[in-house]
N, C-alpha and C positions, 0 to 999 in steps of 0.2 A: 502495499500500501505504500502508494508519495504523495504526500499531501502539499499540496500549491496553492497560493494566497492567490486571486484573483481581485482585479478591481475593475469597479464597474461606477460609471455615469446614467441615471435612470431619471429621465426626464418626463412632467406629466405635464398633460395639456387640460382648461376647464371645457369639459361636455354638459353644456347643461350645469348642472345642481352634483354633478360627479366630474372626479376625478378619470384621466385617459391615463395609460401609460404608453409614451412612445418605445422603441425598440428598443433596449439597455447599449450603450458605448462600450465596450473593454478597449481598458489603457493599461499602458508599459509599468504605470507607478502611482503614489497614494498621490504624488507631486502633481502630474498627467492631469490624475480623473478629476483633482481640484481647478486647476484650469479652466478643463473639458467642461466641468459644471457652473463655473466661473459666467466664462464665456456663454454658454447655454440661457442663465436665469435671466438677463428681461426679455429676453422672449416667452418665455413658458412660466405655468403658473404656478412651478414647482418644480424645484430638480435636487438630488438628492446623490452623492457621490458618498461609494464607502467601497470595502473588500471584504472579502468572504475565504474562509480557505479550507481544505476539504479534498476529495480526491474523485476528479476528475474521471477516472475509468472506470467505479463504481457508480457517481453521480450523487456522488455522498457530500454534501457541504452542511459546517455551520448553521445554526437554527437560526443565528442573531447574528446577523452582519455588523462590521463595523463602521459607524457611521462619522465622518471627517470631514464632512461639509451639508447644507442643508439651509434650504431658502423657500419660500415662499408655501402654497398652499401641498401639503402630501396625504398620502394614507397615513390611519395609525398604526402602522408597524414602525415610523418611524420619528413617531414622537415619543417625547424622553418620558422616562418610568414609564 
């Protein structure tokens, strides 16, 4: 089992009263993900950059992502606490 960490940026757009997730963008590092998220933020309802670790072969990743940037309207899974 080989664990790896992936860095993702997830943007959301408002669809009426709901949020719709766009296709997540994979990045090479936390810094690259943060820069991408900051660039997308003005045009989106919400943006979050996070990492998760796991085994790609098994498709098993941590249940709780490590969020290092977030702004705007986000689903409850990205709320604090």
